[in-house]
C-alpha positions in Angstrom: 55.6 -27.5 -107.7 53.1 -29.3 -105.4 50.5 -27.0 -104.0 51.1 -26.5 -100.4 49.3 -23.2 -99.5 47.1 -25.0 -97.0 50.1 -26.4 -95.1 52.4 -23.4 -94.7 52.6 -24.1 -90.9 53.9 -27.6 -91.4 57.3 -26.6 -89.8 56.3 -23.6 -87.6 59.7 -23.6 -85.8 62.1 -25.2 -88.3 61.1 -22.7 -91.0 62.4 -19.8 -88.8 65.6 -21.8 -87.9 66.2 -22.1 -91.6 65.8 -18.3 -92.0 68.0 -17.5 -89.1 70.6 -20.0 -90.5 70.6 -18.2 -93.8 71.0 -14.8 -92.1 74.2 -16.1 -90.5 75.6 -18.4 -93.1 75.2 -16.2 -96.2 77.4 -13.3 -95.1 80.0 -15.5 -93.4 80.4 -17.8 -96.4 80.3 -14.9 -99.0 83.1 -13.1 -97.1 85.3 -16.2 -96.8 84.7 -18.0 -100.1 83.2 -15.4 -102.4 79.6 -15.2 -103.8 80.3 -17.7 -106.5 80.7 -20.4 -104.0 76.8 -20.4 -103.6 76.6 -21.9 -107.0 77.9 -25.3 -105.7 75.1 -27.8 -105.6 75.5 -28.4 -101.9 75.1 -24.7 -101.2 72.1 -24.3 -103.5 70.6 -27.1 -101.5 70.7 -25.0 -98.4 68.8 -22.2 -100.0 66.2 -24.5 -101.6 65.7 -26.5 -98.4 65.0 -23.2 -96.5 62.4 -22.3 -99.1 61.0 -25.8 -99.0 60.6 -25.6 -95.3 59.1 -22.2 -95.3 56.4 -23.3 -97.7 56.2 -27.0 -96.7 56.8 -27.8 -100.3 57.2 -31.6 -100.6 58.4 -31.4 -104.2 61.2 -28.9 -103.4 62.2 -30.8 -100.3 62.2 -34.2 -102.2 64.4 -32.8 -104.9 67.0 -31.6 -102.4 66.9 -34.8 -100.4 67.6 -36.8 -103.6 70.5 -34.5 -104.4 72.2 -34.3 -101.0 71.9 -37.8 -99.5 74.9 -39.5 -101.3 77.1 -36.4 -101.5 76.6 -35.6 -97.9 77.3 -39.2 -96.9 80.5 -39.0 -98.8 81.4 -35.7 -97.2 80.8 -37.1 -93.7 82.7 -40.2 -94.5 85.7 -38.3 -95.7 85.7 -35.8 -92.9 85.3 -38.6 -90.3 88.0 -40.6 -91.9 90.4 -37.6 -91.7 89.4 -36.9 -88.1 89.9 -40.5 -86.9 92.8 -41.6 -89.1 94.6 -38.4 -90.0 94.1 -38.5 -93.8 91.3 -38.2 -96.3 89.6 -41.2 -97.8 88.2 -39.8 -101.0 89.0 -36.0 -100.8 86.8 -33.0 -100.8 86.9 -32.0 -97.1 90.6 -30.9 -96.9 89.5 -27.3 -96.4 88.0 -28.2 -93.0 91.6 -28.5 -91.7 93.1 -25.6 -93.6 94.0 -22.9 -91.1 94.0 -20.2 -93.9 90.3 -20.2 -93.6 88.6 -18.9 -90.4 87.2 -21.4 -88.0 83.6 -20.1 -88.2 83.0 -20.8 -91.9 84.6 -24.2 -91.6 82.3 -25.0 -88.6 79.3 -23.8 -90.7 80.2 -26.3 -93.3 79.0 -29.0 -90.9 75.6 -28.3 -92.5 76.6 -31.4 -94.6 75.9 -33.5 -91.5 72.6 -31.9 -90.5 71.0 -31.2 -93.9 70.1 -34.8 -94.9 68.8 -35.5 -91.4 66.5 -32.4 -91.6 65.4 -33.3 -95.1 64.5 -36.9 -94.3 62.6 -35.7 -91.2 60.7 -33.2 -93.3 59.7 -35.8 -95.9 58.3 -38.0 -93.1 56.0 -35.0 -92.5 55.2 -34.0 -96.1 55.7 -37.2 -97.9 58.1 -37.9 -100.8 57.2 -36.5 -104.2 58.6 -38.8 -106.8 59.0 -35.9 -109.3 61.8 -34.7 -107.0 64.4 -36.8 -108.9 63.7 -35.0 -112.2 63.4 -31.6 -110.6 66.9 -32.1 -109.1 68.2 -33.3 -112.5 67.0 -30.1 -114.0 68.5 -28.0 -111.3 71.8 -29.7 -111.6 71.8 -29.2 -115.4 71.3 -25.5 -114.9 74.2 -25.3 -112.4 76.4 -27.4 -114.6 75.9 -25.0 -117.5 76.4 -21.8 -115.3 79.6 -23.4 -113.8 81.3 -23.3 -117.2 81.5 -19.6 -116.9 83.5 -19.9 -113.7 87.3 -20.6 -113.5 88.2 -24.0 -114.6 90.6 -24.4 -111.6 87.6 -24.3 -109.3 85.7 -27.0 -111.2 82.3 -26.1 -109.7 79.9 -28.9 -110.0 82.5 -30.9 -112.0 81.8 -28.8 -115.0 85.4 -29.3 -116.2 86.7 -32.5 -114.5 84.7 -35.5 -113.2 85.0 -36.3 -109.5 86.4 -39.8 -109.8 88.9 -39.9 -112.6 89.6 -36.1 -112.5 89.5 -35.8 -116.3 87.5 -34.0 -118.9 85.4 -36.3 -121.2 86.0 -34.8 -124.7 84.0 -31.8 -126.0 81.8 -29.9 -123.6 78.5 -31.6 -124.7 80.0 -35.0 -124.2 81.5 -34.0 -120.8 78.1 -32.6 -119.7 76.4 -35.8 -120.8 78.8 -37.9 -118.7 78.4 -35.7 -115.7 74.6 -35.7 -116.0 74.6 -39.5 -116.3 76.8 -39.7 -113.2 74.5 -37.4 -111.3 71.5 -39.6 -112.2 73.4 -42.7 -110.9 74.2 -40.8 -107.7 70.6 -39.7 -107.2 68.8 -42.9 -108.0 69.6 -44.8 -104.8 68.1 -42.0 -102.7 65.1 -41.9 -104.9 64.6 -45.6 -104.5 65.0 -45.6 -100.8 62.6 -42.7 -100.3 60.0 -44.3 -102.6 60.3 -47.5 -100.6 60.3 -46.2 -97.1 58.7 -42.8 -97.0 55.0 -42.0 -97.4 54.1 -40.6 -100.8 53.3 -36.9 -100.9 50.2 -37.4 -103.1 48.8 -39.8 -100.4 49.3 -37.4 -97.6 47.9 -34.5 -99.7 44.7 -36.6 -100.3 44.5 -37.3 -96.6 44.7 -33.6 -95.8 
C-alpha cells in the first residue's frame, strides 16, 4: 500500500466518525443478519474504508471507491425506484421494506448512499491511486473464493449465480472467471472516471 505515515491526520474528524460508525454498525448488523453478512463486498468496503480513512491510505481508499461506485448507484436507483413507484427496478433492496427485519439495521443500510460520497471526497484529498483497480480485483477474488463455503441459497458475492441472468456458468472455475470478468467490467468505468477527473495520488505525494 502507499506510504501515508506522514499524513495520518488527513481526516482528523472523519477517521473518528468511521470508528464510531463501526462501533454501532457491527453489533447491530451481526445480531440481525449474522456475522457471515460481513463477507459481502459492500460490507467489506465499509471496514476497508474506515481503515483507509484512519491511515489516509490513498491506495485502500481508491480500491474501495472503484468497487462501490457502480454497485452503490445501482442500490440507490433500485431503492429510489421502489420508494417512488412502489416496485423494484433491478432488485437487491427488497429487504429495506421487509418488516421482519428491525428498522435500525435497515436504516443503517443507507450507508450505500453515503459511502461513495465519502470516498470521492476522500480521494479529492489524497488523490486517486491507479493501482486501486487491481487491489480491488484481488480483494473481490478472495471474497468470491470464501463465499463458496457459504450456503448457495445466500449467493454471497455471486459465487453461485450471476447477478443478471441468475444462473451458474458451468464448473466452478468457469463461473469464477465469468464473475471476475463481470467485476472488471463493473469497476472499469469508475477507474476511468477517477483517473480522468481526480488528482493522481503520486502527484499529491510528491507535492507533500
